[in-house]
NUVO-861639 format. One record per residue (C-alpha): residue number from 1; residue in three letters; z, x, y. Coordinates in Angstrom, 2 decimals, padded with zeros to 5 digits, always signed. Layout:
BEGIN
+-----+-----+---------+---------+---------+
!   n ! res !      zz !      xx !      yy !
+-----+-----+---------+---------+---------+
! NUM ! ALA !       Z !       X !       Y !
...
+-----+-----+---------+---------+---------+
This chain:
BEGIN
+-----+-----+---------+---------+---------+
!   n ! res !      zz !      xx !      yy !
+-----+-----+---------+---------+---------+
!   1 ! ARG ! +022.86 ! -008.08 ! +012.33 !
!   2 ! SER ! +022.40 ! -008.36 ! +016.08 !
!   3 ! ILE ! +021.01 ! -011.91 ! +016.16 !
!   4 ! ASN ! +023.56 ! -014.69 ! +015.84 !
!   5 ! TYR ! +022.26 ! -018.09 ! +014.76 !
!   6 ! PRO ! +023.14 ! -020.61 ! +012.05 !
!   7 ! SER ! +021.15 ! -019.99 ! +008.89 !
!   8 ! GLU ! +019.36 ! -022.83 ! +007.14 !
!   9 ! LEU ! +021.73 ! -022.42 ! +004.21 !
!  10 ! ALA ! +024.93 ! -022.65 ! +006.28 !
!  11 ! THR ! +023.58 ! -025.61 ! +008.23 !
!  12 ! SER ! +022.44 ! -027.50 ! +005.16 !
!  13 ! ILE ! +025.74 ! -027.24 ! +003.28 !
!  14 ! GLY ! +027.94 ! -027.61 ! +006.35 !
!  15 ! ALA ! +029.55 ! -024.22 ! +005.86 !
!  16 ! ASN ! +031.27 ! -021.76 ! +008.13 !
!  17 ! GLN ! +029.12 ! -018.68 ! +008.59 !
!  18 ! VAL ! +030.04 ! -015.02 ! +008.94 !
!  19 ! ILE ! +027.22 ! -012.74 ! +010.10 !
!  20 ! VAL ! +027.72 ! -009.06 ! +009.31 !
!  21 ! GLU ! +025.66 ! -006.34 ! +010.95 !
!  22 ! HIS ! +024.92 ! -003.53 ! +008.50 !
!  23 ! ARG ! +026.49 ! -000.16 ! +009.24 !
!  24 ! TYR ! +024.17 ! +002.19 ! +011.17 !
!  25 ! TYR ! +022.01 ! -000.74 ! +012.32 !
!  26 ! GLY ! +021.88 ! -002.46 ! +015.71 !
!  27 ! GLU ! +025.11 ! -001.83 ! +017.59 !
!  28 ! SER ! +027.11 ! -000.96 ! +014.46 !
!  29 ! VAL ! +026.57 ! +002.78 ! +014.75 !
!  30 ! PRO ! +029.03 ! +005.69 ! +014.86 !
!  31 ! ASP ! +029.33 ! +008.05 ! +017.81 !
!  32 ! SER ! +027.60 ! +010.70 ! +015.73 !
!  33 ! MET ! +024.80 ! +009.61 ! +013.41 !
!  34 ! ASP ! +026.09 ! +011.37 ! +010.31 !
!  35 ! TYR ! +023.95 ! +009.66 ! +007.72 !
!  36 ! ALA ! +026.19 ! +010.87 ! +004.89 !
!  37 ! TYR ! +028.17 ! +007.67 ! +005.41 !
!  38 ! LEU ! +025.15 ! +005.39 ! +005.20 !
!  39 ! ASN ! +024.87 ! +004.37 ! +001.58 !
!  40 ! ILE ! +024.75 ! +001.23 ! -000.51 !
!  41 ! THR ! +028.23 ! +001.69 ! -001.96 !
!  42 ! GLN ! +029.94 ! +001.90 ! +001.42 !
!  43 ! ALA ! +027.91 ! -001.01 ! +002.79 !
!  44 ! ALA ! +029.13 ! -003.11 ! -000.13 !
!  45 ! GLN ! +032.69 ! -001.95 ! +000.56 !
!  46 ! ASP ! +032.29 ! -003.15 ! +004.17 !
!  47 ! LEU ! +031.39 ! -006.63 ! +002.96 !
!  48 ! HIS ! +034.19 ! -006.67 ! +000.41 !
!  49 ! ARG ! +036.74 ! -005.74 ! +003.07 !
!  50 ! ILE ! +035.54 ! -008.53 ! +005.36 !
!  51 ! ARG ! +035.54 ! -010.98 ! +002.46 !
!  52 ! THR ! +039.09 ! -009.96 ! +001.49 !
!  53 ! VAL ! +040.51 ! -010.32 ! +004.99 !
!  54 ! LEU ! +038.78 ! -013.59 ! +005.86 !
!  55 ! GLY ! +039.41 ! -014.97 ! +002.40 !
!  56 ! GLU ! +043.06 ! -015.37 ! +003.36 !
!  57 ! TYR ! +041.99 ! -018.02 ! +005.88 !
!  58 ! PHE ! +038.83 ! -019.46 ! +004.31 !
!  59 ! THR ! +039.88 ! -020.31 ! +000.79 !
!  60 ! GLY ! +036.86 ! -022.30 ! -000.36 !
!  61 ! PRO ! +033.94 ! -020.91 ! -002.36 !
!  62 ! TRP ! +031.81 ! -018.22 ! -000.68 !
!  63 ! VAL ! +028.04 ! -017.74 ! -000.79 !
!  64 ! ALA ! +026.33 ! -014.45 ! +000.05 !
!  65 ! SER ! +022.85 ! -014.60 ! +001.56 !
!  66 ! GLY ! +020.43 ! -012.46 ! +003.51 !
!  67 ! ILE ! +016.78 ! -012.00 ! +004.33 !
!  68 ! SER ! +014.68 ! -008.93 ! +003.44 !
!  69 ! LYS ! +017.02 ! -005.97 ! +003.94 !
!  70 ! GLY ! +019.84 ! -008.51 ! +004.02 !
!  71 ! GLY ! +018.55 ! -009.93 ! +000.76 !
!  72 ! GLN ! +018.68 ! -006.49 ! -000.84 !
!  73 ! THR ! +022.24 ! -006.11 ! +000.42 !
!  74 ! THR ! +023.11 ! -009.51 ! -001.07 !
!  75 ! ILE ! +022.00 ! -008.37 ! -004.52 !
!  76 ! PHE ! +023.69 ! -004.97 ! -004.35 !
!  77 ! TYR ! +026.92 ! -006.48 ! -003.00 !
!  78 ! ARG ! +027.09 ! -008.81 ! -005.99 !
!  79 ! TYR ! +026.66 ! -005.84 ! -008.33 !
!  80 ! PHE ! +029.68 ! -004.06 ! -006.87 !
!  81 ! PHE ! +031.86 ! -007.15 ! -006.33 !
!  82 ! PRO ! +030.69 ! -009.93 ! -008.66 !
!  83 ! GLU ! +033.85 ! -012.01 ! -008.13 !
!  84 ! ASP ! +033.62 ! -012.09 ! -004.33 !
!  85 ! VAL ! +031.21 ! -015.03 ! -004.15 !
!  86 ! ALA ! +030.40 ! -018.15 ! -006.13 !
!  87 ! ALA ! +026.66 ! -017.81 ! -005.55 !
!  88 ! SER ! +024.12 ! -015.44 ! -004.02 !
!  89 ! VAL ! +020.91 ! -016.45 ! -002.23 !
!  90 ! PRO ! +018.69 ! -013.44 ! -001.45 !
!  91 ! TYR ! +015.49 ! -014.19 ! +000.45 !
!  92 ! VAL ! +012.36 ! -012.01 ! +000.11 !
!  93 ! ALA ! +014.46 ! -009.18 ! -001.34 !
!  94 ! PRO ! +012.76 ! -006.27 ! -003.10 !
!  95 ! VAL ! +014.49 ! -004.08 ! -005.66 !
!  96 ! ASN ! +012.37 ! -000.92 ! -005.62 !
!  97 ! LEU ! +012.72 ! +001.42 ! -008.57 !
!  98 ! ALA ! +010.94 ! +004.52 ! -007.24 !
!  99 ! LEU ! +010.11 ! +006.34 ! -004.02 !
! 100 ! GLU ! +006.56 ! +005.20 ! -004.67 !
! 101 ! ASP ! +006.95 ! +001.94 ! -006.56 !
! 102 ! GLU ! +003.53 ! +001.40 ! -008.07 !
! 103 ! ARG ! +004.14 ! -002.31 ! -008.56 !
! 104 ! ILE ! +003.10 ! -002.56 ! -004.91 !
! 105 ! TYR ! -000.35 ! -001.22 ! -005.79 !
! 106 ! ALA ! -000.74 ! -003.66 ! -008.67 !
! 107 ! PHE ! +000.12 ! -006.53 ! -006.33 !
! 108 ! LEU ! -002.27 ! -005.48 ! -003.56 !
! 109 ! ASN ! -005.06 ! -005.07 ! -006.10 !
! 110 ! SER ! -004.62 ! -008.59 ! -007.47 !
! 111 ! VAL ! -003.23 ! -010.89 ! -004.76 !
! 112 ! GLY ! -005.50 ! -013.53 ! -003.28 !
! 113 ! SER ! -009.20 ! -013.67 ! -004.06 !
! 114 ! ARG ! -011.45 ! -010.71 ! -004.83 !
! 115 ! LYS ! -013.56 ! -011.65 ! -001.81 !
! 116 ! CYS ! -010.55 ! -011.50 ! +000.52 !
! 117 ! ARG ! -009.43 ! -008.14 ! -000.84 !
! 118 ! LYS ! -012.95 ! -006.77 ! -000.39 !
! 119 ! ASN ! -013.05 ! -008.05 ! +003.19 !
! 120 ! ILE ! -009.72 ! -006.35 ! +003.91 !
! 121 ! GLU ! -011.02 ! -003.03 ! +002.62 !
! 122 ! ALA ! -014.24 ! -003.50 ! +004.59 !
! 123 ! ILE ! -012.21 ! -003.77 ! +007.81 !
! 124 ! GLN ! -010.38 ! -000.56 ! +006.96 !
! 125 ! ARG ! -013.63 ! +001.26 ! +006.20 !
! 126 ! ARG ! -015.30 ! +000.03 ! +009.40 !
! 127 ! ILE ! -012.43 ! +001.26 ! +011.57 !
! 128 ! LEU ! -012.35 ! +004.66 ! +009.86 !
! 129 ! THR ! -016.14 ! +005.00 ! +009.82 !
! 130 ! ASP ! -016.20 ! +004.46 ! +013.60 !
! 131 ! TYR ! -013.20 ! +006.78 ! +013.84 !
! 132 ! ASP ! -013.70 ! +008.27 ! +017.29 !
! 133 ! GLU ! -014.63 ! +005.02 ! +019.00 !
! 134 ! SER ! -011.84 ! +003.10 ! +017.26 !
! 135 ! LEU ! -009.24 ! +005.71 ! +018.13 !
! 136 ! LEU ! -010.39 ! +005.87 ! +021.75 !
! 137 ! ARG ! -009.96 ! +002.13 ! +022.21 !
! 138 ! LEU ! -006.63 ! +002.10 ! +020.40 !
! 139 ! ARG ! -005.40 ! +004.98 ! +022.59 !
! 140 ! TRP ! -005.98 ! +002.80 ! +025.64 !
! 141 ! HIS ! -004.17 ! -000.06 ! +023.96 !
! 142 ! ALA ! -001.24 ! +002.24 ! +023.15 !
! 143 ! LYS ! -001.18 ! +003.53 ! +026.71 !
! 144 ! GLY ! -000.92 ! -000.03 ! +028.00 !
! 145 ! GLN ! +002.06 ! -000.59 ! +025.70 !
! 146 ! GLU ! +003.59 ! +002.73 ! +026.81 !
! 147 ! LEU ! +003.79 ! +003.92 ! +023.21 !
! 148 ! ARG ! +004.84 ! +007.52 ! +022.52 !
! 149 ! PHE ! +003.65 ! +009.67 ! +019.63 !
! 150 ! ASN ! +005.73 ! +012.75 ! +018.96 !
! 151 ! TYR ! +007.08 ! +012.11 ! +015.46 !
! 152 ! LEU ! +003.52 ! +011.41 ! +014.35 !
! 153 ! SER ! +000.40 ! +012.43 ! +016.22 !
! 154 ! VAL ! -001.66 ! +009.54 ! +017.50 !
! 155 ! GLU ! -004.28 ! +010.43 ! +014.87 !
! 156 ! GLU ! -001.69 ! +010.23 ! +012.09 !
! 157 ! ALA ! -000.31 ! +006.97 ! +013.46 !
! 158 ! PHE ! -003.83 ! +005.55 ! +013.65 !
! 159 ! GLU ! -004.57 ! +006.39 ! +010.02 !
! 160 ! TYR ! -001.19 ! +005.13 ! +008.82 !
! 161 ! ALA ! -001.80 ! +001.84 ! +010.63 !
! 162 ! VAL ! -005.17 ! +001.45 ! +008.92 !
! 163 ! LEU ! -003.58 ! +002.15 ! +005.52 !
! 164 ! GLU ! -000.74 ! -000.29 ! +006.30 !
! 165 ! TYR ! -003.16 ! -003.10 ! +007.15 !
! 166 ! PRO ! -003.39 ! -004.66 ! +003.63 !
! 167 ! PHE ! +000.38 ! -004.48 ! +003.12 !
! 168 ! SER ! +001.06 ! -006.22 ! +006.43 !
! 169 ! PHE ! -001.79 ! -008.68 ! +005.93 !
! 170 ! TRP ! -000.20 ! -010.13 ! +002.80 !
! 171 ! GLN ! +003.42 ! -009.59 ! +003.83 !
! 172 ! TRP ! +003.04 ! -011.84 ! +006.84 !
! 173 ! GLY ! +000.60 ! -014.31 ! +005.29 !
! 174 ! SER ! -002.49 ! -013.63 ! +007.37 !
! 175 ! ASP ! -005.46 ! -015.94 ! +006.93 !
! 176 ! CYS ! -008.35 ! -014.63 ! +004.83 !
! 177 ! ASP ! -010.73 ! -016.90 ! +006.74 !
! 178 ! ALA ! -009.68 ! -015.21 ! +010.00 !
! 179 ! ILE ! -010.96 ! -011.79 ! +008.94 !
! 180 ! PRO ! -013.97 ! -011.01 ! +011.14 !
! 181 ! ASP ! -017.26 ! -009.66 ! +009.84 !
! 182 ! ALA ! -016.65 ! -005.94 ! +009.33 !
! 183 ! ASP ! -020.18 ! -005.28 ! +010.59 !
! 184 ! GLY ! -019.62 ! -007.31 ! +013.75 !
! 185 ! PRO ! -018.59 ! -006.06 ! +017.20 !
! 186 ! LEU ! -015.96 ! -003.32 ! +016.97 !
! 187 ! ASP ! -013.81 ! -005.02 ! +019.61 !
! 188 ! GLU ! -013.48 ! -008.10 ! +017.39 !
! 189 ! VAL ! -012.57 ! -005.95 ! +014.40 !
! 190 ! LEU ! -009.93 ! -004.05 ! +016.37 !
! 191 ! ASP ! -008.47 ! -007.20 ! +017.93 !
! 192 ! HIS ! -007.93 ! -008.59 ! +014.45 !
! 193 ! PHE ! -006.54 ! -005.27 ! +013.23 !
! 194 ! LEU ! -004.01 ! -005.19 ! +016.07 !
! 195 ! ASP ! -002.90 ! -008.72 ! +015.26 !
! 196 ! VAL ! -002.09 ! -007.64 ! +011.69 !
! 197 ! SER ! -001.10 ! -003.97 ! +011.86 !
! 198 ! GLY ! -001.49 ! -001.81 ! +014.98 !
! 199 ! LEU ! +000.03 ! +001.43 ! +016.20 !
! 200 ! SER ! +003.45 ! +000.37 ! +017.54 !
! 201 ! PHE ! +005.08 ! +000.43 ! +014.09 !
! 202 ! PHE ! +004.17 ! +004.12 ! +013.81 !
! 203 ! SER ! +005.08 ! +005.09 ! +017.38 !
! 204 ! ASP ! +008.26 ! +006.94 ! +018.32 !
! 205 ! ASP ! +009.97 ! +003.64 ! +019.13 !
! 206 ! GLY ! +009.07 ! +002.34 ! +015.68 !
! 207 ! MET ! +010.51 ! +005.46 ! +014.07 !
! 208 ! GLU ! +013.73 ! +005.15 ! +016.05 !
! 209 ! ASN ! +014.12 ! +001.44 ! +015.34 !
! 210 ! TYR ! +013.76 ! +001.95 ! +011.59 !
! 211 ! ALA ! +015.44 ! +005.36 ! +011.27 !
! 212 ! SER ! +018.43 ! +004.10 ! +009.27 !
! 213 ! HIS ! +016.18 ! +001.98 ! +007.07 !
! 214 ! TYR ! +013.93 ! +004.93 ! +006.29 !
! 215 ! TYR ! +016.93 ! +007.10 ! +005.49 !
! 216 ! GLN ! +018.25 ! +004.57 ! +002.99 !
! 217 ! CYS ! +014.84 ! +004.19 ! +001.37 !
! 218 ! ALA ! +014.52 ! +007.96 ! +001.03 !
! 219 ! VAL ! +017.97 ! +008.37 ! -000.54 !
! 220 ! GLU ! +018.59 ! +005.23 ! -002.64 !
! 221 ! TYR ! +016.40 ! +002.20 ! -002.05 !
! 222 ! GLY ! +012.97 ! +003.61 ! -002.82 !
! 223 ! TYR ! +009.88 ! +002.33 ! -001.03 !
! 224 ! TYR ! +006.11 ! +002.59 ! -001.18 !
! 225 ! SER ! +003.19 ! +004.83 ! -000.33 !
! 226 ! TYR ! -000.47 ! +004.19 ! +000.43 !
! 227 ! GLU ! -003.40 ! +004.36 ! -001.96 !
! 228 ! THR ! -006.08 ! +006.48 ! -000.31 !
! 229 ! GLU ! -008.77 ! +007.12 ! -002.92 !
! 230 ! ALA ! -011.12 ! +004.51 ! -001.42 !
! 231 ! PHE ! -011.10 ! +006.39 ! +001.90 !
! 232 ! GLU ! -011.94 ! +009.90 ! +000.74 !
! 233 ! GLY ! -014.02 ! +011.57 ! +003.44 !
! 234 ! LEU ! -012.83 ! +009.12 ! +006.10 !
! 235 ! LEU ! -009.26 ! +010.30 ! +006.69 !
! 236 ! ARG ! -008.84 ! +013.32 ! +008.94 !
! 237 ! ALA ! -005.10 ! +013.62 ! +009.57 !
! 238 ! LEU ! -003.62 ! +012.37 ! +006.28 !
! 239 ! PRO ! -004.19 ! +013.64 ! +002.74 !
! 240 ! ILE ! -005.86 ! +011.76 ! -000.07 !
! 241 ! SER ! -003.35 ! +013.30 ! -002.48 !
! 242 ! PRO ! -000.44 ! +013.04 ! -002.70 !
! 243 ! HIS ! -000.40 ! +009.49 ! -001.41 !
! 244 ! PRO ! +001.05 ! +009.40 ! +002.13 !
! 245 ! SER ! +004.56 ! +007.95 ! +002.01 !
! 246 ! ALA ! +005.66 ! +005.04 ! +004.20 !
! 247 ! ILE ! +009.09 ! +006.70 ! +004.60 !
! 248 ! PHE ! +009.77 ! +008.58 ! +007.84 !
! 249 ! THR ! +013.25 ! +010.08 ! +007.75 !
! 250 ! PRO ! +015.18 ! +010.62 ! +011.01 !
! 251 ! GLU ! +014.09 ! +013.90 ! +012.62 !
! 252 ! ARG ! +012.11 ! +014.62 ! +009.43 !
! 253 ! MET ! +015.31 ! +015.51 ! +007.60 !
! 254 ! GLU ! +014.93 ! +016.38 ! +003.94 !
! 255 ! VAL ! +017.18 ! +014.24 ! +001.78 !
! 256 ! PRO ! +017.61 ! +014.06 ! -001.99 !
! 257 ! TYR ! +016.44 ! +010.87 ! -003.68 !
! 258 ! ASP ! +018.80 ! +009.64 ! -006.38 !
! 259 ! GLY ! +015.84 ! +009.05 ! -008.65 !
! 260 ! GLY ! +016.28 ! +005.30 ! -008.46 !
! 261 ! GLU ! +019.44 ! +005.55 ! -010.55 !
! 262 ! LEU ! +021.53 ! +003.08 ! -008.56 !
! 263 ! ALA ! +018.66 ! +000.64 ! -008.06 !
! 264 ! GLN ! +017.94 ! +000.73 ! -011.80 !
! 265 ! ASN ! +021.61 ! +000.16 ! -012.58 !
! 266 ! VAL ! +021.66 ! -002.85 ! -010.27 !
! 267 ! TYR ! +018.41 ! -004.15 ! -011.74 !
! 268 ! ASP ! +019.75 ! -003.84 ! -015.29 !
! 269 ! TRP ! +023.09 ! -005.41 ! -014.37 !
! 270 ! VAL ! +021.44 ! -008.38 ! -012.70 !
! 271 ! GLN ! +019.17 ! -008.89 ! -015.70 !
! 272 ! ALA ! +022.19 ! -008.88 ! -018.01 !
! 273 ! ASN ! +024.82 ! -010.58 ! -015.84 !
! 274 ! GLY ! +023.21 ! -012.07 ! -012.74 !
! 275 ! ASP ! +024.10 ! -015.75 ! -012.91 !
! 276 ! ALA ! +024.41 ! -018.10 ! -009.91 !
! 277 ! PHE ! +021.55 ! -016.45 ! -008.01 !
! 278 ! ILE ! +018.78 ! -018.21 ! -006.10 !
! 279 ! TYR ! +015.87 ! -015.84 ! -005.44 !
! 280 ! ILE ! +013.49 ! -017.09 ! -002.78 !
! 281 ! ASN ! +010.20 ! -015.20 ! -002.41 !
! 282 ! GLY ! +006.78 ! -015.89 ! -000.99 !
! 283 ! ALA ! +003.94 ! -015.63 ! -003.49 !
! 284 ! LEU ! +001.77 ! -014.00 ! -000.81 !
! 285 ! ASP ! +004.42 ! -011.54 ! +000.36 !
! 286 ! THR ! +003.74 ! -007.94 ! -000.64 !
! 287 ! TRP ! +007.47 ! -007.46 ! -001.20 !
! 288 ! SER ! +007.40 ! -010.07 ! -003.95 !
! 289 ! ALA ! +005.83 ! -007.31 ! -006.08 !
! 290 ! THR ! +009.25 ! -005.71 ! -006.52 !
! 291 ! ALA ! +011.38 ! -008.86 ! -006.47 !
! 292 ! MET ! +013.71 ! -009.57 ! -009.37 !
! 293 ! PRO ! +011.53 ! -011.12 ! -012.10 !
! 294 ! PRO ! +012.38 ! -014.50 ! -013.64 !
! 295 ! ASN ! +014.75 ! -014.25 ! -016.58 !
! 296 ! ASP ! +015.32 ! -017.35 ! -018.71 !
! 297 ! ALA ! +018.51 ! -015.82 ! -020.09 !
! 298 ! ARG ! +020.23 ! -016.10 ! -016.71 !
! 299 ! ASP ! +021.70 ! -019.16 ! -015.00 !
! 300 ! ALA ! +019.63 ! -018.50 ! -011.90 !
! 301 ! LEU ! +016.70 ! -019.91 ! -009.93 !
! 302 ! TYR ! +013.56 ! -017.91 ! -009.16 !
! 303 ! TYR ! +011.07 ! -019.11 ! -006.57 !
! 304 ! PHE ! +007.74 ! -017.53 ! -005.64 !
! 305 ! LEU ! +006.66 ! -020.12 ! -003.12 !
! 306 ! GLU ! +002.94 ! -020.80 ! -003.07 !
! 307 ! ASP ! +001.15 ! -019.85 ! +000.18 !
! 308 ! GLN ! +004.40 ! -018.55 ! +001.71 !
! 309 ! SER ! +005.02 ! -015.09 ! +003.14 !
! 310 ! HIS ! +007.90 ! -012.83 ! +004.16 !
! 311 ! GLY ! +008.56 ! -014.94 ! +007.22 !
! 312 ! THR ! +008.06 ! -018.40 ! +005.73 !
! 313 ! ALA ! +009.57 ! -018.26 ! +002.22 !
! 314 ! ARG ! +012.49 ! -020.50 ! +003.07 !
! 315 ! ILE ! +014.22 ! -023.53 ! +001.57 !
! 316 ! ARG ! +012.82 ! -025.73 ! +004.32 !
! 317 ! ASN ! +009.30 ! -024.92 ! +003.08 !
! 318 ! MET ! +010.03 ! -025.84 ! -000.53 !
! 319 ! THR ! +008.82 ! -029.02 ! -002.18 !
! 320 ! ASP ! +011.25 ! -031.93 ! -002.40 !
! 321 ! GLU ! +011.66 ! -031.23 ! -006.12 !
! 322 ! GLN ! +012.53 ! -027.58 ! -005.48 !
! 323 ! GLN ! +015.03 ! -028.52 ! -002.76 !
! 324 ! ASP ! +016.70 ! -030.99 ! -005.10 !
! 325 ! GLU ! +016.98 ! -028.27 ! -007.72 !
! 326 ! VAL ! +018.55 ! -025.86 ! -005.23 !
! 327 ! LYS ! +021.02 ! -028.50 ! -004.08 !
! 328 ! ALA ! +022.05 ! -029.51 ! -007.61 !
! 329 ! ASN ! +022.68 ! -025.93 ! -008.69 !
! 330 ! LEU ! +024.58 ! -025.03 ! -005.53 !
! 331 ! GLU ! +026.83 ! -028.03 ! -006.07 !
! 332 ! ARG ! +027.42 ! -026.98 ! -009.67 !
! 333 ! TRP ! +028.20 ! -023.35 ! -008.82 !
! 334 ! LEU ! +030.33 ! -024.17 ! -005.78 !
! 335 ! GLY ! +032.13 ! -027.08 ! -007.40 !
! 336 ! MET ! +031.63 ! -029.24 ! -004.32 !
! 337 ! PRO ! +029.02 ! -031.62 ! -002.91 !
! 338 ! VAL ! +026.26 ! -030.36 ! -000.64 !
! 339 ! THR ! +025.96 ! -033.17 ! +001.87 !
! 340 ! GLY ! +023.44 ! -031.76 ! +004.33 !
! 341 ! SER ! +019.65 ! -031.75 ! +004.14 !
! 342 ! LEU ! +018.14 ! -028.52 ! +002.83 !
! 343 ! ALA ! +014.96 ! -029.37 ! +004.71 !
! 344 ! ASP ! +016.64 ! -029.02 ! +008.13 !
+-----+-----+---------+---------+---------+
């Protein structure tokens, strides 16, 4: 990763910390972006090599941890090299089992209150019903941000952003009470929409920033698509069927999906062998839909923190009882005392 700061886990247990930037991300890119060498197996080999070399100097127990994409990597690394670490702590880490993992739909159709979900859909319908006026105002907003739209047309980006709105709303823990009246002034509706979703994610810069991520999702990780049936007759640039995918491969390259084979193997292995894991998820986070489910047969902790999202599901936001449980199990797995405060 390109950001270097002490994690809450390293700080709380007084540990040394090694931050590894994933291959093909940030500055860790080859001279030629040959994506054939971007795969889960080789990423795990990278971590194992680092662990092997540094293990000659740091001989105490090791803990693997990461957030979101890093959390996924934490789980997959453990699958390939289960003896490398004494414990694994993945935060907000999905394990998707299909290119269009329908567990996402089930989550979005049940999370929160029925009233809130209806208000979210009403915002989407208002923006699409006032299509021309909404798009005109958002074009000016995009121009002010100097956004470019070549990978997607601005119309496609606009519709994708509207479809993304519920996913982002729950992922980042937006406030249901902050949703404006869908029949109110359009400017208020669009201001709220931009706070939650917006066009930048689907601009050329967004595509470039997430190119490696999209490639991995298309080949091995799986991802999600958008349900569109409720907006039949309102979408102009995107189809109702098949569901528009949230994957945008670099330069629109066509890549073969492994059918979820590796992800399923990892999922099954973790269910059968995944001890000494602490899974930390936010109950509001859309990505919790495809998190590893609790399994009483494993010596592991599973948290779906109430009222927490992708950005706030952290140990510091746990209850005192949950923090004590984390500390006690870390001490047991590591065979050493955890002297710091997990709330720091």
